[in-house]
Residue, then its C-alpha position, 0 to 999 in steps of 0.5 A: m453255524e460254520t459260516l457265521p464268524t466268516t461273514t462277521v469279520s467280512s462285514c467288520k473289515s468293509e465296515r472299516r474301509g468305510r469309516s477310513s475312506k470317509y475320514q480321507n475325504t473329510s481331511k483334505p478342505s482342513v489340511i488345505m485351510a490349515f496350509f492357507s493360514c500358515v501361510a498369511w501368518l508367515y507373511v504377516a510376521g514377515r511384514l512386522w519384522q521389517d516394519s520393525e527394522n525400518r523404525v530401528i534404522l529410522n530411530n538410529m537416524l534421528k539419534k544420530n543427527y538429534d544435535q544437528k539440527p533444530k527441534v522446531l523449524t521456524v520460518d526464519d530458520k528455513l529461510m537461513v536454510l534456503g539462502c533466502k533471507d539476505l534475498e529478502r533484504k536485498i528484495v525490501e531495499t530494491e523495493t525501497e529505493l524504486t519507489l524513491a526513484k518513482s516518487q522522484g521523478y525518474l521512473k515513468s509509470g506510463p506510457s511516454s510519446g518521447k516529448s513530454l507536454l506541457a499540461v494536462i488539465g482536468v475539468y471536473t463534471g457530472f452526469g448532470s453538467h452536461l450544458r455547462r459542458n457545452s457552455f466551456r466549448g463554446s468560451w475557453m475551451p477549444q473543439g475538434d481540430a483546435l483541441k487537436k492543435l492546442e495538444e500538438r501545442g503541449v497541452v491537453i485538455r479533458f473533461v473528468v468524470g467517473r462512472s455511476p453507481n449502478r454501471g451500464d445505466s443510461l447516464d454511463r451510455k450518456i457521457d460515452e455517446e458525448d465522448r464518441a462525438r466530443k472526445d474530450f473525456l476522461i472517463l474514471e473507471n474505478h471511480e463512483e461519481a458521487q458526492e460523497e465521493l468527490p474527495k477520492k476523485v482527485k486520487f484517480f484523475f491524477s492517478a490516470a493523467v500520469q498514466n495516459w499523459d506524459a507531461e510537466f504540469y498536471i491541473k485540476v480544475d473545479d467546472n464553476i470557473d472560466l478559464d483564461l487559457e492562454g494567461l494560464i499557459g503563460l503561466l506554466e510556461s514561466r515555471r517550467g523545470q521547476d520540479a515539485s511545484y505545488i502551485g495554487c491561491m494558497k488559503s488556510g483557515e478553520v477546520v468546521a467541526q460541527e457535523g451538518g454545517q457547510w463544510y463539516e469534516p468529519e475528521w476534524w479531530k485530527f487537526g488539533d484541539e484548537k483547530s486554529p561531522n566527522r566520521g571514524d573521530s573520537l566519538d564514534r570510536k567511543i560508541d563503537e567500543e561501547d557497542r562492542a562491549r554492550k552489544d545494545f546500540l543501533i547505529l545509524e550510518n547514513h545519519e550526522e548526529a547534531q541538533e539540527e539533524l534531530p528531525k531527521k534521526v526519526k526517518f533513517f530509524f524506522s528505516a534502518a528497524v524495518q529493515n533489521w527487524d521484522a515485527e509488529f510495532y516500531i517505537k521511538v523512545d527519548d531519552n529523557i523518560d523513564l519507561d514501564l516496559e512491561g506497561l508498554i508491553g501489555l500496550l502493544e499486546s492489547r493492540r496486536g492486529q491493528d494496521a496502520s497504528y498510529i499510536g501516542c499522546m496526541k497533542s497541537g498547539e500554537v505553531v511558533a513564528q518567532e526566529g529564535g523561540q523555544w520550538y521555532e518552526p522556520e516554515w510556519w506559514k505553511f500551518g496558516d495564519e490562525k494556525s489552524y488548517f495547513r496551507h493548501a491550495a484552493g480547490s477551484l485549480i490546482i496545478l501540480s508537477k510531474n514527479l508530485a501527480q507520479y507520487i499520488n499514482i504510486n501511493s494511491g492506495s495509502l494516501k489518506t482524504y479528508a472530507f474535501d479534496d482541496t484539503s486532502i492534496g495540502s496533506w499530501m504535499i506536506g510529507v513531501q519536499a514539494t515546493y509550494i508557490d502561492d500565485n494570486r492569478l489563481c485565486c477564482s473570483s468574479i474579478r477577472q482582472d490579472k487572473v487566469c481563472s474566475v467564477a463563471 
């Protein structure tokens, strides 16, 4: 009985030691997890504190610069900051001057051998005209060495043909074979040879001719006429040095508006309803004073304000407007009308995005040929005897001087073609400073006397 208490005390101590060791073993992972949790918390708190400091600095910078910079930068603002606005205007002015120089023949767009040719003659032909080409080669058109000698005299002759709608087919291959054998073709790679594409062919021909040869005259000839080549060369020699010459058998006539009729013009409506100074003087000073007070003038520095100069004013206006403002529409208004401004703005809004728009009250009427009459047109004869079709050269044989052909080459993408090539060329000539030369020797018919061409 005396030994029992001792046993009990010792057993209790051993039990407490076992429990203590258990608690120590289970608490180690918890301490480690707590330590890593504290580290992670400190890292996240530090990053958040750092980000908050950055935001404070950024907000202070924005507040500091708020009054110095616009809230929203437009494209024009960015261009002004970069110094590009003046450069952009200079580029536009340079491009305009370059186009003008090219159209006047001062710059060449094609290769030059140093010696200018007299003429490049393009004879229209098609895929099915092999026999007719051989007929020409056996009559008025030289072949082989004779063709080379003619070129040494300054006259180049080529049959002009486009490509088949099915590129590389038997039609194209036959033309290529004939060209390799004869070497007398000008193949228009970008033109599709088809009846409905014929009005466009003349653009491609003149462009290709100007790019390939430097000549004084470029001539388009139909393949249904025989040509007096020496007579034509003599005619051209007599016209040498005459810039902007548009030479042919001039004609005019009714525009055919009936679909299905011969010579039908799908856009007949465009031809009309009837188908048929002292700088710095007191004047200048008064305008300058009013402009300084009102700031609502566009002063055309290069235009002389006079009644007889009025037709030119519109050119200067549109040029100045485009150079000063970038807009979708440019509008010329006479000072004898009242304008519904909101109505006009609404009309323009409804037309937004329509490129190449020519908007107005379209009209036509008689061309006044009587000198001294109201609305007299000094060049009335260009609009034809019946005041219907404008005057243009017959399509069988058309001659253009170098700078006019270069003008077509430069502006080919924007020149409008009508149903027929001769009227198309005539419309282009109306808009430029061309010299019209009506030569009866170019009126091809069955009569050969005093002609340089005749109906084959």
